[in-house]
N, C-alpha and C positions, 0 to 999 in steps of 0.2 A: 328073609334070610333064616334058615332053619337053625334050631338049637341042636347042639351036638353033646355027646356024653363027655363030661369033664372028670378027669382023674384027680381026686382030692389030694393025694400025696404029691403028684407032679405039680398040681396047682400051687401047693404050699411052697415048693422049691422055686417056681417061677416068680411068685409074689415076693419071696424073700430076695431073690436076685434083682427084682425091679427096684428095690429100695435104693440101689446105688445110682439110679438115674436122677435122684432128687438133687438139684444144683446146690453147691455149697452156699450156706447162708440163708437158704430158703427153709422156713419152718416146715418140717416134714408133714405134720398134720394138715396145715393149710394147703400144701402142695397137693396132697392126695384129695382133699375136699375139692379143690379147684379143677384138678384134672378130671375127677369124676363128674363135676358139674358141667364141664365142657362136653362130655359124652351125653349127658342128660339133655343139654341144650340141643345137641345135634339130632337126637331122637325127636325132640319137639319140633325142630325146624323141618325135618323130613316128613313129619305128619302134617305140618301146615302146608308144605310145598312138596307134594308127591312127585317123585322123579328128580328131586334135587340131587346134585352131584356134590359129594363131600371131599374136602381136601385134608387140612390138618387142623388140630385144635389143642394147642399146648397151654399150660398155665404160664402166666406172665406176672410181673410185679403187681400185686394188689388185685389180681383177677385171672381171667382167661379169655381166650377167643376161639372161634372156629370159623374157617373159611369155607364158603359154599359157592357153587355156581347155581343161581336161582333163575327162575323164569321172569321174575320182575323184582324191583327193589322193595324190600319190606317196608310197610307203613307202621305208624305208631300203633295202630290196631293189631297188626301182626305181632309186633314185639310184646304187647300186653298179653296176647293169646299165648305166645311162646313161654313167657314167664309163668303164667298161670298153669300151663301144662307141665312145666318143669316141677312145680310144687306138687302136682298130682303124682308125677312119677316118683318123686322123692318119698312121698308118703306110702308108696307101694312097697317099700323096703326090698327092692329087687337086688339080689346078690350080683356082685361083679365076678364073673367066672373068666378064667384065662386058660388057654391051651396053646401049645406049639403046633404049627401047621407046616406042611410042605409048600414049596413054591406053587405046585400045581393046584393044591387045595386053596391056597390064597387067591390065585387067579380066578378060580371058580367062584369063591365067595364074593369077590368084588368085580365080577365080570361086567357089571353095569356101571362101574365107578372108574372112569379113566384116570383120575388123579391118583387114586389108590393103586391102580395097575402100574402107573409110572413109578410110584414108590416101591412097589413090589419088585419091579425089575432092578431097581438100584440095590435093594436088599439081596436079590438073587445073585447079583454080580459081586456083592460084598463091598460096594463102593459107597453106599449111603445108608443112613439109618431111617427110621420110620417118619422122621420129619424132613427128610431130604438133605440132611447135613452130611458132608463128606466124612468118611471114616478112614482111619489108618489102614494101610495096605494089608497088615497082618490080622486085622480084626474083622471077622465074618460074623454078622449078627444072626441071632435066631429070628424066625418069623413067628410072632405071637399075636393072637387076637383076644380082645376082651369083649365080653357080652354081658349086658344087663337087660332084663325085660326082652323086648323085640329087637334091640339095637346091638349090632356087632361092629367092631372097629379094629382096624390094623393098629396095634398099640403095644408098647413095651411096658406100660404101667409107670408107677404104681397107682393104685386106687384104694378107696375105702372098701370095707368088706361088703357093705350093702348101701343102697341109696338112703335108707333111713338114718344113716350116720351123718347125713347133711341136714342142717336145720332149714326147713322150707322158708322160714321168715328171715333167713340170713343170706338169701340168694337174690340177685337182681340182674336183669338184662339191662345193659347200660346204653349202648349206642351202636350205630352201623358205620362202617367205613369201607373204602375200596382198598384192595391189595392185589398186586400182581402175583400170580402163581410163582412161587419160589423166589419172589422178590425181583423178578426180571421183567422189565417193561415190555419186552418182546413177547411175553406170555400173556394169556388171557387175564383180564381184570376180574377178580372174584369179589364176592360180598363178604366182608369180615364183620361178624357180630361179636361185640365185646360183652362180657358179663363179669360180675364179681361175686365172690362167695366168702363167708367168714364163719367163725365158729358159732356165733349166736347173733341175735337181733341187735344187741347193744353194740357189738363190734361193727356191724354193718352201718348202723346209724352214725357211729363216730366217724367212719370212713366217708359217708355221704356228707357229713358236716365239713370234713376236711376238704372235700372236693368243692363245696360251696365257697369256703374261705379261699381256696386256690383260685377260683374264678374271679373273686374280688381282687386278688393280688396278681392276676395274670399280667405279665410284663408287657404284653402286646396292647392291652387296654390302658394300663398306667403309662406306658411309654408314649402313647398318643395323647392322653389327658394332660400329662406333665411336659409335653413337647420335648421328649428326650431323643427319640429317633423316629425315622419313617422308612418305609419300604415301598417302592413304586415298581411293582412287578411288570407293568405294561411298558413303561418307558426306560426304566433303569435295569430291571431284571430281578427275578426272585432270589432271595437270599443275599442281597447286596444292600448293606445298611447305609442310610443317610443319617449321619449324626447331626442333630439339630443343636443350636447354641447351648441349651441346657445340658444335653448329653455330652457335648464337647467339653463343658466345664468339669463334669464328673470324670470323664476319661482323662483330661489333662491333670486333674488333682491326683488320680490314681497313679498316673505315669510319673509325676513329680515325686510322689511318695516313694515309689520303687527305685527311681533313679538316685535319689538321695541315699537310700539304704545301700544300693549297689556301689556307689562311689566310696562310701565308708568301708566297703569290703574289697576294694581294689579292682572293681570291674572297669573295663574300658568300652566306651560306646563305639559302635560301628554302624554303617548303613550299607545296604546291599540292593542290587537291582530287583525289579519286579519280574523280569524274564531272564532266562538263560538257555543255553543250548541243551538239547535233550541228553547229550553225552554226559553232562554233569550228573544227572540223576540216574543214568545207567551205571556210571562208575560207583555212585553211592549205594546202588542196589534198590533205591526207592522206585525207580521206573517199572521194573518187572512186577514188583509187589503191589504197587498202588496205581498202576496205569489207568485202571477203570475209574478211579476217583479223581483223576487229573483232567484239566481241560485239554481238548485236542491240541496237538502241536501246531504251531504256525510256521509256514514255510517262507523263509526270507533268504536274502543273500545267496543266490544261486543254489537253491534247494537245500539250504541248511535249515534244520528244524529247531525251533525254540518253544519253550514251555512257559506259561504263566507259573510263577514260583509257587510250588505246593508246600515247601518247607524251607527253613532257613539254614539248617546245619551244613549242607554242602558249601554254601557261600562262606560261612565262618571258617570252615576248613581251608578254603582257598586263601583267605586272609592269613591264616596261620602259615601257609606255605610260602608266603611272599618273602620270608626272611629265614636265614639259618638261625635256629634256636639253640640256646645253651641250657644246661640243667639249671643254671643260675636264674634264667628268665622265667622258669616255671614256678608256680602255676600262672597261666595266662587265661584271663576271663573276658570273653567278648560278649557284649550285651546289645540287643537291638529290639525295639518294638517294630517287628517286621511283619508286613502284611503279606499273607499267603492266600492262595485260591484253591478250593477243592470243588470238584464237580459233583455236588450232592444231587440226588434225584429230586426233581421238582416236587414230588409228593412228600419228600422228607424234610424240606426246609421249613423252619418255624421260627418266626420272630427273630430274636437275637441269639437264641440258643442253638439253632442249627442253620448255619449260613453257608454261603459259597465264597465269600471273601471276608477274612478276619485277620486281626492283628494279634500276634503272640508276643507276650513279654518274654522273649526268648533269650537264652544265654547258653554259651558253650564254653566249658572250662577244659583246658588242656593241662594235664598235670603228670608228674612222675608217679609210678606205681606206689612209692612210699608216701606220697602226699594224698592219695585217693581218699582214705578214710576221713582225714581232717576236712578235706574239701567237701566231701559228701555231708558231713555233720554241719558245716557252715551253711550249706544250701538248705538243709532241713530247718535250721534255726531261723533263716530268713523267711522261709515259707510259713513257719509257725507265727512269726511276728506279723506277717501280712494278715493271717487269719484272725489273730487276736485284735488287731487294729480295726477290724470290720465286724467284730462280734461273732465270728464263725468259730465257736469254741467246741461245738459238738461234732466230732469227726472220728473216723476210723482210718487206719493205715493198712494198705494192701501191698504186699511185695509180689509183683508179677514176675513169674519165672516161665521158662519155655515149657511147652507141652512135649514130653518125650516122644509122644506118638505122632507129632506133626513134623512136616518137612519144610515149614515156611521160614525157619530160622537159619541164619548164616553164622559161620564161625565154628571153631573147634570146641569140644567138650571142655578142654582145659580153660580156655578164656571165659566160657560161660560159668564155670565153677568159681574162677577167681572173682568175676564181677558179682556174682550172687553172694559169695561169702563176704565181700567188702561191704555190701549193703547190710547184711545181717549183723556183722561186727559193729558197724556204725550205730545200728538201732539199739544195741545193748545199753547205750548211755541214756536212753530216753525211757520215761515211765508210761508212755502210751502203748496200748496193745496193738498188735498187728497180726494179719493173717498172711500166709504164703499160698498163692493161688496159681495153679498151672494154667498156661495158655494166655496169661495176661501180660506177658513180656512184649517189648517191641521186637521187631524181627532181628535187630542187631544187638540186643542186650536186655538184661533184666531191669526192672524199674520199681520205684516206690511211688504209689499214688495215694493221695489224700482224698477220701470220700467223705464229704461234709453233709451233715443233716441240717436242713433249714428249719424254720420255726414250725413248719407243718409236718416235720418228720420225713420229708422227702430227701433222698440221697442224690448228691451231685458230685461227680468226680472232678476235682479242681486241680490243685497243685500236683506236679509230677516231677520226679527226679530219676534220670536214667543213667546207667553206667554202661560205657561202650568201649570195648576193646577192638571191635571189628572195623568201624569206619576209619580209624587211624591206619589200620592195615590196608584197607582197600585204596586209600589215597597215599599210602606210603609216607605217612607223617613220621618225622624223626626229631630228636634233639641230640645234641652232643653232650655225653655224660662226662663225669669226672675222669673217666678213663680215656677221654678223647675219642671215644667210639660212638657211632650212632645208636640211639635207643628209641624205642617206640613209646609215645605218650599214651595216656588213657584219657578218654573224653567223658565229661559229664554233660548231659543235656538237662536243662531245667527251665520250668515256666511256672512260677507260683500262681499267677492268675490263670494261665492257660491261654484262653482267648479273651481279649478285652470285651468283645461283643457278648460272648456267652457269660462272662463273669458279671458284667453290668446287668444283663438280663436276669441272672440269678439273684443279684443284689436287690434289684427292684422288687422282686417277689418276696425275698427274705425280709426286707425292711418295709414292705408295703408302700414303697415309694418315698418313705420318710427317711431321707439320708441324714447321717449325722452332720453337725454344723460344718465340719471341715470339708465335707463333700457336697453339701447342698448347693445347687446352682445359684439360687438366691438365698443368702443367709438371713437377711434382715429386710423387712418392709416397714417403712415409716408411714403411718396413717394419720393424716390431719383430719380433725373432726369437722372443721368448716373451712371454707376458702381462705379466711383470714389467717389460718394456721399453716397454709401451704409454704410460705416463705421460710418459716422456722423449720418445718419438716425438711425442706430442701437443704437448709444449713446443717441440720443433724446428719442427713445422708451424705453430704459432702465431707463432713468430718470423719465419718466412719469409712468412707471410700478412701480417704487419704491413709487410713490404717489397713488398707488391703482387704477390707471386708466387702463382700458382694451385696450391694444394697440397692433398693429402689424405693421410690415414693409413689404411693397410690393416691394420685390427685384427681381421680375420677369423680363424677357427680354422684356416685352411689353413697348411701348412708353408711355411717361408721360400722354398724353391725354387718352389713353386706360386705364391706371391705375386709373385715376380720374373717368372715366366712370364706371369702375368696382366697385369702392367704392360707387358711387352714386346708382348703381343697388343693392348693398348690404345694402343700407340705412344707411351707417356709418356716424355719425353726423359730424365728423371733418376730413379733409384731410390736412396734413402738407406737403407742397412741399419744398424740399431742393435741392439746386444747389450750384454753386460756391459762389455766394454772401451770401447765408445763412450760408454756412460753414465758410466763412471768418468772418462774423459778429455775428456768434452764434445765429442766429435767425431761424424762420420758417415762411413760407408763408402760411397763413391760408385760407382755403376755407371751406365753409359749404356745406352740401349735398343739400341744397336748391339752390345752384348755386352762392351764394354770395361770392365774393372775398374780404377778410378783409385785404389783404396785409401782409407785413412782420411785425413780432413783436418778442421780446425776448422770448425764451422758457419759462422763469419763469413767464412772464406776461400771456402767454397762459395757462400755468399749473394752475396758481392761479385762473383765471377766470373759467376754466372748473371745477376745484375742488369745487368752490363755487356753481356753477349751479347743480352739482351732489349732493352736501350735502343738498341743498335746495329742491331737488327732484322736480325741476320746469319742466314745459313743454317747456320752452324757450331753443333755441339753443345758443343764445348769449345775 
């Protein structure tokens, strides 16, 4: 591809304009470093694989990727060559030039690149941007190309000024994956090469260490080692979780915790079916918006179509409609641990964090407009209590509002303004920071999301609270006001955990499988030193069991140190060692899974302390 003359003055304008494409919250310097590194990697790949066809290469969280159609799968040797070649290109200090081109010139530049030509056609029609994302009807993009050294790409930027602004020792090619062109499984499967780039070598090394720690904490590995969950893709199906007994204990304790809190706050439990007629979701508006992520309809009862439940809110609305409601009845708070089903693509399901069947700690509140702010605050306080109880104290709040350029939202401007203002008013009473981000709203209303940082600094979107004026209108919900006239209630959708499966998967990684005493599947293991101590060990276990503690006896033939090690590997909080002295004095020698030896104490003292910690649902071991 030939080099063209670049106009410095116009270049400066285009580069300044490109800065607006940096996503909110993404460090601008890192974004430009990674975007530039993606282009450098593409150049290296095309040199390694002459004739390769290139697709797109954006920055992503912690790195970048580029998609290619290659003649063969890259080997480890190929990846090492590509990384070394990237370092050489970086040291060349090649400038990144940009210019605007016509449709005809773009077609000529990329005449041998079919994926680029497809993107160019979308740009020409004003329908899509350089990454194939749909654009608002009134936004017609410029067609710009960036060039460094011999490589030219269809791109809107931004980039660093020259390759030398990237540290060669802060760039690494990470891995290879498959990806369908434009995310559609009907399209060709491309080779996606991931890389990462940082400001300097120290930052890169810190990131690689975090990745190693993340591997150790991977919930898929720990979930298997600790017998928390299983997935059997061949016989049961991908993305469908089998909760094993240990996992069921964790889930049950979380559900009990939230149910207790909800009862204190006036929630009423409900149960709803796992299937319903398609008409229910057409009325709610979910069907046209989320049809592609729902399981296909089932035809029953003389050609009537039913769907596996993809969400709970329409069912709760139908429960509300069963009775005539008075203003005195409101607020009404329906809560359900409701299992729903989403047809995630098979390549996207992952452990417990991306599944096809999951249980939401769902609730829907129906209130008068004058009650909305107080109800919203109450939900926020409940969510914060859940987070504090599980040590999730590092978070940010995000107010998701509609994108004014998008047509995916329903309802009038007036109700959207009312709902958004209600959220912002409620947040004035809290001391945590929040951001307002366009395009993050649900299709029916704005929402508040809590984005939690785990111990490795990774972000997870957990609790959500949504304000909804639209579904009450779509289902014609009413209550009789003081004036004896019908009025429209407002809905709040909320789920502090979100998905039980995803939440537990995140907790496993955040806690490295070491659940606090109140959540641990087995809280205490009694370890007899010799066979003659087994009877006493069993009597201690029976006493603790009577006090609702989850306890077992390790009466295996293993030596004591092996039993202690096994208990530590299973992350059991308390190990009670019993030998001749403990039997004689009716005591237990207490060890914590952290390795701390607390020495001997009366069984009653241990029992009282642990019961107190469990009742308080603290994160502390002692």
